Each structure stands twice: as structure tokens, then as C-alpha cells.
C-alpha positions as MATLAB code, in Angstrom:
seq = 'MLHTVVMAGGSGTRFWPQSRKAIPKQLLKLVGQQTMIRETVTRCRDLSDEQHVWIATNSTLSPEVKRQLPQLNPEHILVEPAARNTAPCIGLAAIHLLHIDPEAIMLVLSSDHAIQPESGFVNTVNQAVKLIEAEPETLVLIGVPPAYPATGYGYIQTGSAIAADLPGLSVKDFKEKPDPETAQQYCDSDDYLWNCGIFAWKANRILMALKKWEPEMYAALNRISAVIGTPDYETVLAAEFTAMKSISIDYAVFEHSREHLAVIPAGFEWDDVGNWNTLQKYFPTDDEGNTVLGLHCGLETSNSIIRTTDDHLIATFGVENCLIVHTPDATLIAPKDDESAIKKLVTLIEERGYDQYL';
ca = [
      22.562    0.124    0.314;
      18.923   -0.664    0.589;
      16.544    2.604    0.534;
      12.836    2.140    1.372;
      10.082    3.532   -0.903;
       6.792    4.170    0.739;
       4.241    4.943   -1.544;
       1.416    7.255    0.225;
      -0.745    8.827   -2.343;
      -3.968    6.936   -2.086;
      -7.306    8.389   -1.091;
      -8.965    5.610    1.129;
     -12.574    6.323    0.642;
     -13.323    3.003    2.082;
     -12.896    4.370    5.208;
     -15.053    7.635    4.410;
     -15.909    9.891    6.859;
     -13.100    9.293    8.983;
     -10.383    9.126    5.871;
     -10.962   12.488    3.853;
      -9.076   13.657    1.203;
      -6.499   15.779    3.326;
      -6.380   13.284    5.848;
      -6.906    9.565    4.213;
      -6.581    6.192    5.644;
      -2.249    5.931    5.755;
      -2.231    8.937    7.890;
      -4.973    7.877   10.194;
      -4.214    5.582   13.394;
      -6.717    2.906   12.735;
      -5.390   -0.493   13.776;
      -2.144    0.379   15.913;
      -0.958    2.736   18.109;
       0.606    4.864   15.358;
      -0.635    6.278   12.066;
      -0.370    3.994    9.247;
       2.329    5.547    7.514;
       4.396    6.052   10.979;
       3.882    2.247   11.701;
       5.341    1.476    8.044;
       8.700    3.674    8.497;
       8.669    1.954   11.979;
       8.447   -1.176   10.607;
      11.508   -0.539    8.128;
      14.088    1.000   10.744;
      16.276   -2.027   10.549;
      16.291   -2.363    7.010;
      16.917    1.609    5.909;
      18.434    4.321    8.290;
      16.292    7.622    8.267;
      18.165    8.986    5.794;
      17.421    6.346    3.302;
      13.826    6.247    3.729;
      11.970    7.917    0.856;
       7.988    8.869    0.390;
       6.013    9.239   -2.558;
       2.881   11.281   -2.168;
       1.260   14.148   -3.585;
       0.649   17.976   -3.182;
      -2.122   17.818   -0.622;
      -0.600   14.975    1.622;
       3.042   16.183    1.864;
       2.384   18.949    4.474;
       1.206   16.325    6.892;
       3.468   13.453    5.631;
       6.534   16.161    6.908;
       4.510   16.496    9.861;
       4.185   13.093   10.719;
       7.512   12.072    9.922;
       9.611   14.842   10.804;
      12.923   12.566   11.014;
      13.147   12.276    7.563;
      14.912   14.029    4.800;
      12.484   16.910    3.387;
      14.145   16.458   -0.215;
      13.161   12.717    0.327;
       9.310   13.525    0.379;
       8.537   13.050   -3.421;
       5.521   14.932   -4.642;
       3.427   13.370   -7.674;
       1.592   16.350   -9.348;
      -0.582   13.940  -10.388;
      -2.392   10.543   -9.526;
      -0.470    8.048  -12.167;
      -0.599    4.537  -10.286;
       2.802    2.632   -9.065;
       4.713    2.483  -12.451;
       5.256    6.012  -12.582;
       5.966    6.600   -9.170;
       8.318    3.741   -8.616;
       9.860    5.027  -11.760;
      10.240    8.567  -10.240;
      11.652    7.104   -6.774;
      14.381    5.003   -8.818;
      15.696    8.309  -10.447;
      15.913   10.163   -7.361;
      17.742    7.187   -5.420;
      20.473    6.860   -8.481;
      21.051   10.225   -8.618;
      22.550    9.928   -5.181;
      23.457    6.178   -5.043;
      24.289    4.408   -8.284;
      24.213    1.131   -6.626;
      20.802    1.539   -4.609;
      18.615   -1.108   -4.121;
      14.938   -0.425   -3.390;
      12.315   -1.961   -1.397;
       8.898   -0.692   -2.421;
       5.609   -0.946   -0.019;
       2.558    0.827    0.625;
       1.789    2.810    3.634;
      -1.467    1.587    4.881;
      -0.853   -2.112    5.333;
      -0.966   -4.121    8.627;
       2.131   -6.647    9.334;
       3.393   -8.505   11.999;
       5.485   -9.660   13.233;
       7.878   -6.961   12.193;
      10.811   -9.716   13.112;
       9.281  -11.586    9.974;
       8.873   -8.848    7.768;
      12.887   -7.928    8.376;
      13.932  -11.421    7.656;
      11.807  -12.028    4.512;
      13.116   -8.345    2.955;
      16.606   -9.326    4.059;
      16.091  -12.415    2.127;
      15.365  -10.596   -0.990;
      18.100   -8.532   -0.498;
      20.600  -11.492   -0.364;
      18.951  -12.859   -3.494;
      19.426   -9.266   -5.393;
      22.921   -8.929   -4.301;
      23.538  -12.179   -5.451;
      21.810  -12.136   -9.031;
      21.097   -8.319   -9.945;
      19.118   -8.526  -12.594;
      16.128  -10.424  -10.162;
      13.087   -7.900   -9.450;
      11.665   -9.692   -6.511;
       8.258   -9.714   -5.220;
       7.058  -10.692   -1.962;
       4.386  -13.014   -1.675;
       2.027  -14.046    1.289;
       1.025  -17.480    2.306;
      -3.013  -17.412    1.790;
      -4.649  -17.229    5.387;
      -8.033  -17.718    3.769;
      -9.519  -18.048    0.065;
      -9.658  -13.939   -0.502;
     -11.412  -12.615   -3.723;
     -10.071   -9.485   -3.234;
      -6.234   -9.806   -4.242;
      -4.358  -11.050   -6.878;
      -2.203  -14.161   -6.245;
       1.397  -15.243   -7.613;
       1.625  -18.990   -9.028;
       5.144  -20.069   -8.094;
       7.264  -22.408   -9.566;
      10.656  -23.719   -8.854;
      13.563  -22.543   -6.340;
      15.548  -20.114   -8.060;
      18.679  -22.069   -6.725;
      19.945  -24.405   -4.198;
      22.023  -22.026   -2.188;
      19.650  -18.992   -2.480;
      16.110  -17.843   -1.146;
      13.440  -17.331   -3.517;
      10.874  -19.032   -5.860;
      10.484  -18.262   -9.897;
       6.996  -16.701  -10.871;
       4.960  -19.293  -13.222;
       1.805  -16.728  -13.426;
       0.282  -14.244  -12.113;
      -3.886  -14.511  -11.134;
      -6.213  -12.150  -10.804;
      -8.747  -11.655   -7.900;
     -10.917  -15.040   -8.491;
     -14.227  -15.965   -7.707;
     -14.370  -18.019   -4.401;
     -14.412  -21.561   -5.746;
     -10.927  -20.711   -7.667;
      -9.669  -18.758   -4.430;
     -10.330  -21.900   -2.369;
      -8.384  -23.968   -4.899;
      -5.541  -21.474   -4.436;
      -5.146  -21.636   -0.754;
      -5.360  -25.790   -0.557;
      -2.537  -25.428   -2.739;
       0.941  -24.482   -1.890;
       1.715  -23.025   -5.139;
      -0.302  -19.748   -4.706;
       0.801  -16.538   -2.679;
      -0.953  -13.430   -2.381;
       0.585  -10.354   -4.098;
       0.453   -7.900   -1.604;
       2.527   -5.392   -3.681;
       5.727   -5.349   -1.656;
       8.854   -5.173   -4.262;
      12.681   -5.054   -3.816;
      15.267   -4.456   -6.798;
      18.118   -2.768   -8.214;
      17.191    0.955   -9.131;
      18.735    0.728  -12.133;
      17.180   -2.691  -12.909;
      13.537   -1.288  -12.780;
      14.365    1.672  -14.695;
      15.945   -0.807  -17.588;
      12.831   -2.840  -17.602;
      10.756    0.191  -18.031;
      13.001    1.050  -21.048;
      12.190   -2.081  -22.417;
       8.529   -2.494  -21.850;
       7.402    1.514  -21.337;
       9.990    3.354  -23.637;
       7.943    6.745  -23.663;
       7.891    6.445  -19.443;
      11.577    5.882  -19.488;
      12.467    8.765  -21.619;
       9.985   10.819  -19.757;
      12.065   10.135  -16.410;
      15.344   10.525  -18.333;
      13.905   14.191  -18.845;
      12.812   14.812  -15.202;
      16.348   13.024  -13.892;
      18.378   15.567  -15.678;
      16.871   18.261  -13.770;
      17.011   16.944  -10.341;
      18.459   19.499   -8.203;
      18.062   22.485  -10.639;
      15.484   25.546  -10.549;
      13.602   23.434  -13.182;
      12.647   20.583  -11.705;
       9.176   21.442  -10.560;
       8.132   22.568  -14.025;
       9.712   19.746  -15.710;
       8.573   16.885  -13.126;
       4.617   18.756  -13.826;
       4.740   18.563  -17.489;
       6.371   15.126  -17.995;
       4.929   13.108  -14.982;
       1.202   14.521  -16.196;
       1.766   13.138  -19.403;
       2.743    9.739  -18.217;
       0.407    6.706  -19.052;
      -1.478    5.360  -15.769;
      -0.790    1.934  -15.482;
       0.751   -0.339  -12.501;
       4.029   -1.638  -12.081;
       2.320   -5.207  -12.825;
       1.213   -4.363  -16.028;
       3.742   -2.523  -17.235;
       6.461   -4.677  -16.445;
       5.672   -8.382  -14.639;
       3.014   -9.446  -17.335;
       5.342   -9.166  -19.958;
       7.806  -11.492  -19.044;
       8.606  -13.943  -16.328;
      12.468  -14.164  -16.817;
      14.412  -12.230  -13.815;
      11.175  -12.287  -11.678;
      11.344  -14.286   -8.469;
       9.006  -14.081   -5.399;
       9.993  -14.785   -1.419;
       7.487  -16.315    0.519;
       6.515  -13.968    3.454;
       7.499  -14.973    6.884;
       4.954  -12.379    8.271;
       1.045  -12.233    8.641;
      -0.255   -9.229    5.907;
      -3.353   -7.420    5.693;
      -4.046   -4.718    3.816;
      -6.815   -3.075    5.897;
      -9.276   -2.652    3.354;
     -12.427   -1.635    4.895;
     -13.848   -1.002    7.977;
     -14.862   -4.411    8.943;
     -11.346   -5.148    9.057;
     -11.248   -3.489   12.808;
     -12.747   -6.582   14.080;
      -9.699   -8.441   13.336;
      -7.613   -5.849   15.577;
     -10.187   -5.022   18.220;
     -12.338   -7.319   20.644;
     -15.777   -7.550   20.291;
     -18.664   -7.525   23.076;
     -20.707  -10.608   24.200;
     -23.154   -9.360   21.342;
     -20.497   -9.513   18.656;
     -20.372   -5.553   18.351;
     -17.027   -4.063   18.044;
     -17.181   -0.626   19.702;
     -14.450    2.329   19.534;
     -15.593    5.033   21.894;
     -18.542    5.968   23.620;
     -21.671    3.950   22.893;
     -24.601    2.451   24.909;
     -26.745    0.061   22.964;
     -29.682   -1.887   23.466;
     -30.622   -4.884   21.340;
     -27.336   -4.153   19.257;
     -25.399   -7.258   17.714;
     -22.901   -7.582   15.237;
     -22.073   -4.230   14.710;
     -19.006   -1.977   14.137;
     -19.516    1.212   15.958;
     -16.614    3.853   15.733;
     -16.857    7.562   17.972;
     -15.195    9.702   20.226;
     -14.786    9.436   23.965;
     -16.679   12.408   24.011;
     -19.853   11.829   22.037;
     -22.386    9.123   23.030;
     -23.696    6.828   20.358;
     -26.790    5.205   21.363;
     -28.339    2.284   19.298;
     -31.543    0.173   19.743;
     -32.695   -2.812   17.397;
     -29.389   -2.756   15.545;
     -27.817   -5.565   13.685;
     -24.885   -5.828   11.280;
     -24.394   -2.346   10.995;
     -21.488    0.268   10.269;
     -22.039    3.527   12.396;
     -18.561    5.997   12.223;
     -18.964    9.482   13.902;
     -16.665   12.208   12.671;
     -17.179   16.179   13.993;
     -19.177   16.976   10.703;
     -20.584   13.821    8.993;
     -21.844   10.548   10.170;
     -22.194    7.294    8.290;
     -24.661    4.642    8.817;
     -24.635    1.862    6.568;
     -25.095   -2.123    6.509;
     -21.556   -3.500    8.020;
     -21.474   -6.420    4.970;
     -21.703   -4.116    2.134;
     -18.014   -2.461    1.505;
     -18.302   -1.423   -2.055;
     -21.110    1.017   -1.119;
     -18.991    3.007    0.586;
     -17.212    4.057   -2.543;
     -20.473    4.575   -4.161;
     -21.801    6.512   -1.453;
     -18.356    9.207   -1.443;
     -18.964    9.277   -5.386;
     -22.679   10.458   -4.425;
     -21.576   12.890   -2.370;
     -19.149   14.446   -4.902;
     -21.838   14.535   -7.445;
     -24.257   16.448   -4.782;
     -21.476   18.998   -4.280;
     -20.963   18.072   -0.957;
     -16.945   18.358   -1.275;
     -16.473   19.752    2.289;
     -17.314   16.573    3.628;
     -15.047   14.531    1.503;
];
């Protein structure tokens, strides 16, 4: 049985001031008709029924996750007591799946990515499941053919076909985020895919990989597994999970060995919706190159992104290449193209003690 595990614990600071600690990016409606987490769960409806969808999040976000996804089993909202990156998160989900389904196959994906078309996504995942059913030891990554020479993503270097009668390619190497020249080389080649952070495998198989490469984490997960469904669960979870190493599944498992790794080229377009500039891909621009969401009146205003509400007017004069985001209690005005500065600004706001605005 295929279980969908949605990782939804991120903070989404690049979308401040709309994204906040209590309502981050994945719980907002940014580029679609629904919030990002709702769109993610909806996208998986033909792969896993509602009783086989799991959300991994934190205690701050879990009430809003439950409110937005009332159709899901509340016991399938897994609350991580601390942020420990993707390896502990995936391990925690795996032990819960195995508690109810010893043969569980996991589809693991993020809650805040844009994917289209849905049919291409479903077909790609079905190919991954076909490969896993034929080769149960396989850990499958989904890689996206690069649409442009991105410097903000890691890349997967592909090898030969797994088998003549099965989907998937071997994984030759992983490449860190490249410089522009190297990214162009990757993009011009047929041998590189974006690593989009979507995976599929047998739940027991990923635990065996953690046992081999992260034995302390595996031992802690076993101690948590032993108390699932008992009154001791919360106490043991808090102690064991918090003490785990913070490490991604890439570094915990994938980087150690290419054996039993496979990659399926995605049959869909993918976007991690990483910053405010992404809105220009999804919403129209006016004659001056502005992307405007909400009430705006501008004079000599060009190439800017302006987001407000329908009852709050933003008026601009002599503005170019600017990002303006209005919320009821905070307004951001910044150069449009310096995406890293927003994270620095959020850090400064925290240092100044303005936590109520984060």
C-alpha cells in the first residue's frame, strides 16, 4: 500500500511578512486556488486515499494543519518536538507506517512546492512504485529535467537504465548547487536532473538504510516505535527525537552509497516557490512589467511586485524593481532581486525584539 508523507514543518521566512511562524508558506494561498498544503494533498488523491496520508509538522503548526485538512486522520498528523531536518522526520514517519502496515511504501514530498500537471505527477509516482514493487531494495528519487540553469538547486547525475523492462536510471552522483557556468553545462546535458526532494521507498528499507549509516538515530527511532499508541509516547518522543542529529536524508543515506539508488525523470513541471519573485511566473504583469495582487495605483512604477488586499490601497510613484508586501501589521519594501536579504531582515527583526511580527 502506498502511503503519502507530506513534510510540513518549514518556516518560509523568504515570504515574510505574509509568511509567519504560526502561518508559514505551506499554510498560505500563494500561487494556486488553495493553500499549498491543501494543493499537495489534493495532488496525491489518486495515489493514496485519505486514510493513508500523513503530515509531519510541529506543535505550533499542527492545529492549523488539522483545521485545513479535516478529512485526514488526526493520528496521522505527526508532531515533531524539535526541528531535526529530513532524516529524523522520514524515520519517524516510517516507524508509524510500519506500525499499521508492515509492507508500506512511502511517497515523501514537501508541502510547499508547485507541480503541474497533476496527471504527470501521478504517472511519475506510479513508475516509482512499479520499480519498488519489482526491486524492493530500491530507494527511488524523482528528478526534474532542468528547465533553466538553476543555481539554487542540487542536481542528480544519472547513469544507465536500471533494467530494460523497468522505469528508472541509476544514480551516478549528486552535485551541490552549482555556479552559473556549471549550471549551464548541466542544463545543456541530458545527464542531470534537479533534485526536487521527492522520494519513494519501502518504509522498512529506509529504516534499514538508517540502521546502517545512522545507527544512533535508528536506535532512537526503535525506542519511539516501541511506545507508539501508549501513554509514554509523547514523553519518549520528546526525549529521543530532540536528541537526534539534525541531518538531511541526502547526507544521512544517499551520499554514502549509490547502490540501490534509482532516479525517475519527472513527467511534470516543478517549482519550489522559493521567494516572492516566483509570483511573476503564476500571475500576469501589466504593461510596465508589474505583478500586482490587490489594490494598487501607480505612476512611473515598473518591474515591481506589489501584494496587498482589496481594501488597502498601495500607491506608488517613481518605483522600479521593487517588492512591496502589505499585511495588517507589517509592510515590506525591498529591492525585488535580492532574495537573500529578506532572511537577513527577518533575523534582524528577531534580534531587535519584534517577535510579534514574525
